[in-house]
C-alpha positions as CSV (number, residue, x, y, z in Angstrom):
1,X,69.6,184.3,155.8
2,X,69.7,186.1,159.3
3,X,66.7,187.8,161.0
4,X,68.4,191.3,160.0
5,X,68.8,190.7,156.6
6,X,64.8,189.5,156.2
7,X,64.3,192.8,157.8
8,X,66.5,194.6,155.1
9,X,64.6,192.8,152.1
10,X,61.1,194.1,153.7
11,X,62.6,197.7,154.1
12,X,64.1,197.4,150.3
13,X,60.6,196.1,149.4
14,X,58.5,198.9,150.8
15,X,60.7,201.3,149.4
16,X,60.5,200.2,145.6
17,X,59.3,202.4,143.4
18,X,57.7,200.3,141.3
19,X,56.1,197.5,143.5
20,X,56.4,199.1,147.5
21,X,54.1,200.9,149.7
22,X,53.2,204.1,147.9
23,X,53.7,205.9,151.8
24,X,57.3,204.6,152.3
25,X,58.3,205.0,148.8
26,X,57.3,208.8,149.2
27,X,58.9,209.4,152.8
28,X,62.7,211.3,153.4
29,X,65.3,211.9,156.0
30,X,62.8,215.0,157.3
31,X,59.8,213.0,157.2
32,X,60.9,210.1,159.0
33,X,62.8,211.9,161.9
34,X,60.0,212.8,163.6
35,X,58.9,209.3,163.5
36,X,62.5,208.1,164.9
37,X,62.0,210.3,168.0
38,X,58.9,209.1,169.1
39,X,59.9,205.5,168.9
40,X,62.8,206.2,171.2
41,X,60.3,208.0,173.1
42,X,58.0,204.9,173.4
43,X,60.8,202.7,174.0
44,X,61.5,205.1,177.3
45,X,57.7,204.2,178.2
46,X,57.9,200.9,177.7
47,X,60.9,200.5,180.1
48,X,59.2,203.0,183.0
49,X,56.1,200.5,182.9
50,X,58.1,197.6,183.2
51,X,56.2,196.2,180.5
52,X,58.9,193.7,178.8
53,X,56.7,192.2,175.7
54,X,55.8,195.8,175.0
55,X,59.7,196.8,175.1
56,X,60.4,194.2,172.7
57,X,57.7,195.4,170.0
58,X,59.1,199.1,170.9
59,X,62.8,197.9,170.2
60,X,61.8,197.0,166.9
61,X,59.8,199.7,166.0
62,X,62.8,201.9,166.9
63,X,65.6,199.2,164.9
64,X,63.2,199.8,161.8
65,X,63.5,203.7,162.0
66,X,67.5,202.8,161.7
67,X,66.8,200.0,158.8
68,X,64.7,203.0,156.9
69,X,67.3,205.4,157.5
70,X,69.9,203.2,156.1
71,X,67.8,202.1,153.2
72,X,67.4,205.9,152.2
73,X,70.7,206.3,152.2
74,X,71.9,203.1,150.5
75,X,69.4,204.4,147.7
76,X,71.0,208.0,147.6
77,X,74.4,206.3,147.4
78,X,75.6,207.6,150.9
79,X,76.2,204.5,153.0
80,X,74.3,201.1,153.6
81,X,73.4,199.8,157.0
82,X,76.5,197.4,156.9
83,X,78.6,200.7,157.3
84,X,76.2,201.8,160.3
85,X,76.9,198.9,162.1
86,X,80.9,198.9,160.9
87,X,80.7,202.6,162.2
88,X,79.2,201.7,165.7
89,X,81.2,198.7,166.2
90,X,84.6,200.7,165.5
91,X,83.3,203.8,167.6
92,X,82.7,201.7,170.8
93,X,86.0,199.6,170.8
94,X,87.8,202.9,170.0
95,X,85.9,205.0,172.9
96,X,86.3,202.3,175.4
97,X,90.3,201.5,175.7
98,X,89.8,200.0,179.0
99,X,87.9,197.6,177.9
100,X,89.7,196.7,174.5
101,X,93.5,196.8,174.2
102,X,94.9,198.7,171.7
103,X,97.5,197.3,168.6
104,X,99.8,197.0,171.1
105,X,97.6,194.8,173.7
106,X,97.7,197.6,176.0
107,X,94.4,198.6,178.0
108,X,94.1,202.0,179.7
109,X,93.0,202.2,182.9
110,X,90.1,203.9,185.0
111,X,89.6,204.1,189.0
112,X,85.3,204.4,188.7
113,X,82.3,205.4,186.2
114,X,83.5,209.2,186.7
115,X,86.9,208.6,185.6
116,X,85.7,206.9,182.7
117,X,83.3,209.3,181.7
118,X,85.7,211.9,181.9
119,X,88.1,210.1,179.6
120,X,85.2,209.3,177.5
121,X,84.7,213.2,176.9
122,X,88.3,213.6,176.2
123,X,88.3,211.1,173.5
124,X,85.3,212.5,171.8
125,X,87.0,216.6,172.0
126,X,90.3,214.4,170.4
127,X,87.5,213.2,167.7
128,X,86.6,216.1,166.9
129,X,89.7,217.6,166.7
130,X,91.1,215.1,164.4
131,X,88.0,215.9,161.8
132,X,88.9,219.7,161.9
133,X,86.4,221.0,164.0
134,X,87.2,224.8,164.5
135,X,84.9,224.7,168.0
136,X,87.5,224.3,171.0
137,X,84.7,225.0,173.5
138,X,84.5,222.6,176.3
139,X,80.7,222.5,175.2
140,X,81.7,221.7,171.6
141,X,79.5,218.3,170.0
142,X,76.2,218.7,172.4
143,X,73.6,218.1,169.8
144,X,71.0,221.0,168.6
145,X,68.7,218.0,167.7
146,X,68.1,216.9,171.4
147,X,65.0,218.0,173.3
148,X,66.0,220.5,175.5
149,X,65.7,219.4,178.4
150,X,68.2,217.1,178.0
151,X,70.5,219.5,176.1
152,X,70.1,221.5,179.3
153,X,71.6,218.4,181.2
154,X,74.4,217.6,178.7
155,X,75.3,221.2,178.9
156,X,75.9,221.5,182.8
157,X,77.3,217.9,183.0
158,X,80.1,219.1,180.4
159,X,80.2,222.3,182.5
160,X,81.1,220.0,185.5
161,X,83.7,218.2,184.4
162,X,86.1,221.0,185.1
163,X,84.4,221.9,188.7
164,X,81.9,224.4,187.6
165,X,78.9,223.1,189.5
166,X,77.3,223.0,193.0
167,X,78.5,220.3,195.3
168,X,74.7,219.1,196.5
169,X,71.3,220.2,195.4
170,X,70.9,222.6,198.3
171,X,71.9,225.6,196.5
172,X,70.1,224.8,193.7
173,X,67.0,225.1,195.7
174,X,68.0,228.6,196.7
175,X,68.6,229.6,192.9
176,X,65.3,228.0,192.4
177,X,63.7,230.3,194.4
178,X,65.7,233.3,193.2
179,X,64.6,232.4,189.6
180,X,60.9,231.8,190.8
181,X,61.2,235.5,192.4
182,X,61.8,237.1,189.0
183,X,59.3,235.1,187.5
184,X,56.7,236.5,190.1
185,X,58.5,240.0,189.6
186,X,57.2,239.9,185.8
187,X,53.8,238.6,186.6
188,X,53.6,241.4,188.8
189,X,55.2,244.2,186.0
190,X,52.6,242.6,183.2
191,X,49.5,243.4,185.6
192,X,50.6,247.3,185.7
193,X,51.1,247.5,182.1
194,X,48.5,249.5,179.7
195,X,46.5,247.2,178.0
196,X,47.0,249.2,174.7
197,X,50.6,249.4,174.7
198,X,52.0,246.4,172.7
199,X,55.5,247.3,172.9
200,X,55.5,247.1,176.7
201,X,53.6,243.8,176.7
202,X,55.8,242.2,174.1
203,X,59.0,243.3,175.9
204,X,57.1,241.9,179.5
205,X,56.6,238.7,177.7
206,X,60.0,238.3,176.5
207,X,61.3,238.8,179.9
208,X,58.9,236.4,181.4
209,X,59.7,233.7,179.1
210,X,63.5,234.1,179.8
211,X,63.0,233.9,183.5
212,X,60.4,231.1,182.9
213,X,63.4,229.4,181.0
214,X,65.9,230.4,183.9
215,X,63.4,228.1,186.3
216,X,63.3,225.0,183.9
217,X,67.2,225.2,183.4
218,X,67.2,224.8,187.4
219,X,65.1,222.3,187.5
220,X,67.1,220.1,185.3
221,X,70.2,220.8,187.5
222,X,68.2,220.1,190.5
223,X,67.6,216.7,189.2
224,X,71.0,216.1,187.9
225,X,72.6,216.7,191.2
226,X,69.9,215.0,193.5
227,X,70.4,212.1,190.6
228,X,66.9,212.0,189.6
229,X,66.2,211.2,185.7
230,X,64.7,214.2,185.0
231,X,62.9,213.0,181.8
232,X,61.7,209.7,184.0
233,X,60.6,212.0,186.7
234,X,58.3,214.2,184.2
235,X,57.1,211.3,182.6
236,X,56.0,209.9,186.1
237,X,54.3,213.4,186.6
238,X,52.5,212.6,183.6
239,X,51.1,209.7,184.4
240,X,50.0,210.6,188.0
241,X,48.2,213.7,186.4
242,X,46.6,211.4,184.0
243,X,45.8,208.5,186.4
244,X,44.4,211.1,188.7
245,X,42.2,213.2,186.3
246,X,40.7,210.3,184.8
247,X,39.9,209.3,188.2
248,X,38.1,212.2,189.1
249,X,36.0,211.8,185.7
250,X,35.2,208.6,187.0
251,X,33.9,209.8,190.1
252,X,32.2,212.4,188.6
253,X,30.3,209.9,186.3
254,X,29.5,208.0,189.7
255,X,27.6,211.0,190.8
256,X,25.6,211.3,187.8
257,X,27.6,214.5,186.8
258,X,30.5,215.8,184.8
259,X,33.5,217.8,185.3
260,X,33.1,220.3,182.5
261,X,30.6,223.3,184.0
262,X,31.7,222.8,187.9
263,X,33.5,225.3,189.4
264,X,37.0,225.0,190.0
265,X,36.3,224.5,194.1
266,X,33.9,221.4,192.7
267,X,36.6,219.9,190.7
268,X,39.3,220.6,193.0
269,X,36.9,218.3,195.6
270,X,37.1,215.6,192.8
271,X,40.8,215.8,192.8
272,X,41.2,215.7,196.5
273,X,39.2,212.4,196.3
274,X,40.9,210.8,193.4
275,X,44.5,211.7,194.9
276,X,43.1,210.0,197.9
277,X,42.1,207.1,196.1
278,X,45.5,207.2,194.3
279,X,47.6,207.3,197.5
280,X,45.8,204.4,198.6
281,X,46.5,202.3,195.9
282,X,43.1,202.1,194.2
283,X,43.9,203.2,191.0
């Protein structure tokens, strides 16, 4: 028996209505989906930290999510784990005609990774058409279930395949300054609204949210054109902030005090000390 068979057997036992785990038995696709997303992020986090022992464990957790969904689908008569494996094997062969020859033994020729990406998108469009999809837009098929920053990236990337794109990050910086200026305008407008004018405040808040959304969309575009992984960059920024804030707390404790209750100027002083320690490699 293979290790995969062991995992499938364990999952079946956990889902057994009579002798299984009560928590596992009561789950469904909707309740498990958030855990699947979380485990994918845990995999990315382990990769960022270069913790390969943890990566092994997190990949196992992610694999369990696939097995969990497949088991529930099998119980409902939709498909089984083997069908999942068969489907992805068939898809990978079909979408890589430059690697796997067709029935006549012919290979598609692609010049580079960009050409392969274009061929990949063309294959996906044809697949959607073959399934009877009536959405003929270039942007068809981009999942609405993605994290919004990732959906922004995919929308931009797809549009770039027909040349609707900036050539380099420079103009994107100009666009970001423009969008930030519009945010400033809405913030300034908010300060002039009568506190009792609920309708005006609501309308201003909607415009402000719209302009901030534009800034975030442009930030994804900037990262894409600079060839920086937006998610990885944000995770690194989060880690940096957490590292430095924890250092602030440690420094305050060493001074016999706490950050809460301090003025912003006093907290900033601790922040600068923490930042200096971080840049010196002490954290």
